[in-house]
C-alpha positions in Angstrom: -109.4 -140.6 -28.6 -109.8 -143.0 -25.6 -106.5 -142.5 -23.7 -106.1 -140.7 -20.4 -102.6 -139.4 -21.3 -103.8 -138.2 -24.7 -106.6 -136.2 -23.0 -104.0 -134.7 -20.7 -101.8 -133.7 -23.7 -104.7 -131.8 -25.3 -104.8 -129.1 -22.6 -103.0 -126.4 -24.6 -104.8 -126.8 -27.9 -108.1 -127.3 -26.1 -108.3 -124.0 -24.4 -106.7 -122.2 -27.3 -109.5 -123.3 -29.5 -112.2 -122.7 -26.9 -111.1 -119.1 -26.4 -111.7 -118.4 -30.1 -115.1 -119.9 -30.3 -118.5 -118.2 -29.7 -119.4 -120.7 -27.0 -116.8 -119.8 -24.4 -118.3 -121.6 -21.3 -116.4 -122.4 -18.1 -117.9 -125.9 -18.3 -116.2 -126.6 -21.6 -112.7 -125.7 -20.4 -110.1 -128.5 -20.4 -109.7 -128.0 -16.6 -113.4 -128.6 -15.8 -113.7 -131.6 -18.1 -110.4 -133.2 -17.1 -111.2 -132.8 -13.5 -114.7 -134.4 -14.2 -113.1 -137.3 -15.9 -110.5 -137.8 -13.1 -113.3 -138.1 -10.5 -116.2 -139.6 -12.4 -114.5 -141.5 -15.2 -114.8 -145.0 -13.5 -117.0 -147.2 -15.6 -116.7 -144.9 -18.6 -114.6 -144.9 -21.8 -113.3 -141.7 -23.4 -114.7 -140.9 -26.8 -113.0 -137.6 -27.6 -113.3 -136.9 -31.3 -111.1 -134.4 -33.2 -111.9 -132.7 -36.4 -109.0 -131.2 -38.4 -108.6 -129.1 -41.5 -105.1 -129.0 -43.0 -103.6 -130.5 -39.8 -105.3 -127.8 -37.7 -107.9 -128.8 -35.1 -111.2 -127.0 -35.8 -113.6 -129.1 -33.6 -113.6 -131.2 -30.5 -116.4 -133.6 -29.3 -115.8 -134.1 -25.6 -117.7 -137.4 -25.3 -117.6 -140.6 -23.2 -119.2 -144.1 -23.5 -121.0 -144.9 -20.3 -122.4 -148.4 -19.4 -125.7 -148.4 -17.4 -128.1 -151.0 -16.2 -131.8 -150.7 -15.4 -133.1 -152.7 -12.4 -130.2 -155.0 -13.1 -132.3 -156.4 -16.0 -131.5 -154.3 -19.1 -128.2 -152.8 -20.2 -127.7 -149.4 -21.9 -124.4 -148.2 -23.5 -124.7 -144.5 -23.8 -122.6 -141.8 -25.6 -122.8 -138.6 -23.5 -120.8 -135.5 -22.7 -117.8 -135.9 -20.4 -119.3 -133.3 -18.1 -122.7 -135.0 -17.6 -124.5 -134.8 -15.2 -122.5 -132.2 -13.2 -122.0 -129.5 -16.0 -124.8 -127.1 -16.2 -124.0 -126.5 -19.9 -122.4 -128.9 -22.4 -121.1 -128.0 -25.8 -119.1 -129.3 -28.7 -116.0 -127.1 -29.2 -116.5 -125.8 -32.8 -114.1 -123.2 -34.3 -115.4 -123.3 -37.9 -117.5 -125.4 -40.3 -119.7 -126.2 -37.3 -122.3 -128.3 -39.1 -119.7 -130.2 -41.1 -117.8 -131.0 -37.9 -121.0 -132.3 -36.2 -122.0 -134.5 -39.2 -118.4 -135.9 -39.1 -118.7 -136.7 -35.4 -122.1 -138.2 -35.7 -121.3 -140.2 -38.8 -118.1 -141.5 -37.2 -120.1 -142.6 -34.1 -122.7 -144.5 -36.1 -120.0 -146.5 -37.8 -119.4 -148.3 -34.5 -121.7 -150.7 -32.7 -120.5 -150.4 -29.1 -123.3 -148.0 -28.1 -127.1 -148.0 -28.4 -128.1 -144.5 -27.3 -126.7 -141.1 -27.9 -127.9 -138.7 -25.2 -126.3 -135.2 -25.2 -127.7 -133.2 -22.3 -127.8 -129.5 -21.4 -126.9 -127.9 -24.7 -128.0 -124.3 -24.1 -130.2 -122.2 -26.4 -128.3 -119.8 -28.6 -125.1 -121.8 -28.6 -123.3 -122.8 -31.8 -123.8 -126.4 -30.8 -127.6 -126.1 -30.4 -128.0 -124.2 -33.7 -125.8 -126.6 -35.6 -127.5 -129.6 -34.1 -130.9 -128.2 -35.1 -129.6 -128.0 -38.6 -128.3 -131.5 -38.5 -131.6 -132.8 -37.1 -133.6 -131.1 -40.0 -131.2 -132.5 -42.5 -129.5 -135.8 -43.2 -129.5 -137.3 -39.7 -133.3 -137.4 -39.0 -133.0 -140.0 -36.3 -131.4 -137.3 -34.0 -134.1 -135.5 -32.0 -133.5 -132.2 -30.1 -135.9 -131.4 -27.3 -136.1 -128.9 -24.4 -134.8 -130.4 -21.1 -134.8 -127.6 -18.6 -134.8 -123.7 -18.2 -131.9 -121.6 -17.2 -132.5 -118.1 -15.8 -129.9 -115.3 -16.2 -129.3 -111.6 -15.3 -128.3 -109.2 -18.0 -126.1 -106.7 -16.2 -126.4 -103.0 -17.0 -123.6 -100.4 -16.8 -124.4 -99.2 -13.3 -125.7 -100.6 -9.9 -128.3 -97.9 -9.8 -129.7 -99.1 -13.1 -129.9 -102.6 -11.9 -131.5 -101.7 -8.6 -134.2 -99.7 -10.4 -135.1 -102.9 -12.3 -135.9 -104.7 -9.1 -139.4 -104.8 -7.8 -140.3 -102.2 -5.1 -140.9 -105.0 -2.6 -137.4 -106.5 -3.2 -135.7 -103.2 -2.9 -137.4 -102.5 0.4 -136.6 -105.9 1.8 -133.0 -105.7 0.9 -132.6 -102.3 2.6 -134.6 -103.3 5.7 -132.9 -106.7 6.2 -129.4 -105.4 5.8 -130.2 -102.5 8.3 -131.6 -105.0 10.8 -128.6 -107.3 10.4 -126.2 -104.5 10.9 -128.0 -103.2 14.0 -127.1 -106.5 15.7 -123.8 -107.7 14.1 -120.7 -106.5 12.4 -121.3 -107.5 8.8 -118.7 -108.1 6.1 -118.2 -110.0 2.9 -115.2 -112.2 2.4 -113.8 -114.4 -0.4 -111.7 -117.5 -0.6 -108.7 -115.2 -0.6 -109.5 -114.2 3.0 -108.9 -117.8 4.2 -105.6 -119.8 4.4 -106.5 -121.8 1.3 -109.3 -122.4 -1.2 -109.7 -125.8 0.5 -110.5 -124.2 3.8 -113.0 -121.9 2.2 -114.7 -124.7 0.4 -115.1 -126.8 3.5 -116.9 -123.9 5.1 -119.1 -123.5 2.1 -119.9 -127.3 2.2 -121.1 -126.9 5.8 -123.3 -124.0 5.0 -124.8 -125.7 1.9 -125.5 -128.9 3.8 -126.9 -127.1 6.8 -129.4 -125.4 4.6 -130.6 -128.5 2.9 -130.7 -130.7 6.0 -132.9 -128.1 7.7 -135.4 -128.9 4.9 -135.0 -132.7 5.5 -132.9 -133.2 2.3 -129.4 -134.5 1.9 -127.8 -131.7 0.0 -125.4 -132.0 -3.0 -122.3 -132.5 -0.8 -123.6 -135.5 1.0 -121.7 -137.4 -1.8 -118.0 -137.8 -1.0 -117.2 -138.0 -4.7 -118.9 -134.7 -5.4 -117.1 -133.0 -2.5 -113.7 -134.4 -3.7 -114.4 -133.2 -7.3 -115.2 -129.7 -6.2 -112.3 -129.5 -3.7 -109.9 -130.5 -6.6 -111.6 -128.1 -9.0 -111.6 -125.2 -6.6 -107.8 -125.4 -6.2 -107.3 -125.5 -10.0 -109.9 -122.7 -10.7 -108.4 -120.5 -7.9 -105.0 -120.6 -9.5 -106.6 -119.7 -12.9 -108.5 -116.8 -11.3 -111.8 -118.5 -12.2 -112.9 -119.3 -8.6 -115.3 -116.8 -7.0 -116.4 -118.0 -3.5 -118.1 -115.3 -1.4 -119.2 -115.4 2.3 -121.4 -113.0 4.2 -120.1 -113.0 7.7 -121.5 -111.6 11.0 -118.9 -111.0 13.8 -116.4 -112.9 11.6 -118.7 -116.1 11.3 -119.8 -117.1 7.8 -123.5 -117.3 7.5 -124.1 -117.4 3.8 -122.1 -118.4 0.8 -122.1 -118.1 -3.0 -120.0 -120.6 -5.0 -119.5 -119.2 -8.5 -117.0 -119.1 -11.4 -115.7 -116.1 -13.4 -115.0 -116.8 -17.0 -115.0 -114.6 -20.2 -116.6 -111.6 -18.5 -119.5 -113.8 -17.1 -120.4 -114.9 -13.7 -121.7 -118.5 -13.2 -123.6 -119.0 -10.0 -123.2 -122.6 -9.4 -124.4 -123.3 -5.8 -125.3 -121.4 -2.6 -125.7 -122.1 1.1 -126.7 -120.3 4.2 -127.3 -120.8 7.9 -131.1 -121.2 8.3 -130.8 -119.6 11.8 -130.3 -116.3 9.8 -133.0 -117.0 7.2 -135.3 -114.3 8.4 -132.7 -111.7 7.2 -132.7 -113.1 3.7 -128.9 -113.4 3.9 -128.8 -115.3 0.6 -130.3 -112.3 -1.3 -128.1 -109.8 0.6 -125.0 -111.7 -0.5 -126.3 -112.0 -4.1 -126.8 -108.3 -4.3 -123.2 -107.7 -3.3 -122.0 -110.2 -5.9 -124.1 -108.4 -8.6 -122.7 -105.0 -7.6 -119.1 -106.4 -7.9 -119.9 -107.9 -11.3 -121.1 -104.6 -12.6 -118.1 -102.8 -11.2 -115.8 -105.3 -13.1 -117.7 -104.8 -16.4 -119.3 -108.3 -16.5 -122.1 -108.6 -19.0 -124.0 -111.4 -17.4 -124.7 -113.2 -14.1 -125.8 -116.7 -15.2 -128.0 -118.3 -12.5 -127.4 -121.7 -14.3 -129.5 -124.8 -14.8 -133.0 -125.1 -13.4 -135.5 -122.3 -12.7 -135.8 -122.6 -8.9 -138.0 -120.3 -6.9 -135.1 -118.3 -5.2 -133.9 -117.2 -8.7 -137.3 -115.8 -9.8 -136.9 -112.2 -8.4 -133.5 -111.7 -9.9 -133.7 -113.1 -13.5 -134.1 -110.8 -16.4 -134.3 -113.6 -19.0 -134.5 -117.4 -19.4 -132.7 -119.7 -21.8 -133.6 -123.3 -22.6 -131.3 -126.2 -22.3 -131.8 -128.9 -24.9 -131.1 -132.7 -24.9 -130.2 -134.4 -28.2 -131.0 -138.2 -28.4 -130.5 -140.8 -31.1 -131.3 -144.5 -30.6 -129.0 -147.1 -32.3 -130.1 -150.7 -32.6 -131.7 -151.4 -29.3 -135.3 -152.1 -28.2 -134.6 -151.1 -24.6 -132.9 -147.8 -25.8 -136.1 -147.1 -27.8 -138.2 -147.7 -24.6 -135.9 -145.4 -22.6 -136.0 -142.7 -25.2 -139.8 -142.8 -25.2 -139.9 -142.7 -21.4 -137.7 -139.6 -21.3 -140.2 -137.8 -23.5 -143.2 -138.9 -21.5 -143.9 -136.8 -18.3 -146.1 -139.5 -16.7 -143.4 -142.2 -17.1 -140.8 -139.8 -15.7 -143.1 -139.2 -12.6 -143.4 -143.0 -12.0 -139.6 -143.4 -12.3 -139.0 -140.5 -9.8 -141.6 -141.8 -7.3 -141.0 -145.5 -7.4 -137.3 -145.7 -8.5 -135.9 -147.5 -11.4 -133.3 -145.0 -12.6 -130.4 -146.0 -14.6 -127.4 -147.2 -12.6 -123.8 -146.6 -13.8 -121.8 -149.7 -14.0 -118.2 -149.3 -12.6 -116.7 -151.8 -15.0 
């Protein structure tokens, strides 16, 4: 399927199937992926594949064909997930006969010669997609290689806040109490959500400022320096707020927001997507104070997990109770440059050189 309106028409069946699968991820919802396509689809062609059994949809491959160039010299036509690179997790939507569906999708793709690299990123460990792809890699489609790409920490949530606090280190418990006490000695401290603002858009604009302020204080741009990325998340926040999936929290002092957590609630799971805080309040550890509040609320609501999402950054270390791997699946198809690129992505030294001196793939806009 390569038609925008056909993608739009899939909304009902898409989420109905997703809700019945074992891989119920917010990043696999029709809303997330359609919004991704709407904002980042330029230069890409939809390649949504549907598997049916007796006229009933049992599998969806949410893919695109993207056209890249390397230093304006080499071209690469890549099959990837619609959500890449902004989705922390990507999956096939598989209701039943998972391996058969994957083989069907991969065999269909290899019948066409309009791509030269299949690169499916951020398939998380334990998912039906990862397990089924491993089976496919070990079987008939030996050219498909599955490798670890990044680590994703998470928090298993117990039945009570007391049980959770007891799992924290003594030093963290002490710091949380001491810093909250000192903050309250000087300010009136509250926690607000997007519902305390006139609109989700207003709340998101405040979050953008806090996120950017934090990263600019470190001499870095921050994720929302990109107008396209801001526009995507403004659009997404409005949609998710209507669905009850948006969870945007602010720690305020004297009614001024000083820290924020941008997260999603889906299938009794909290996804911590991005954070931000005012570095002038960094000595109070305001990011951790707000995270503790969010965790307490998750436990009260019966959530089973607070997913800290992709990449194991230092600020996640003290909270995580476990770590999952994200995998990348690659398959080269009739291209010397694609073979060189695939080799480079496996080689840590070549990745270092690309990162240091430039030379990343550039998306062609058509």
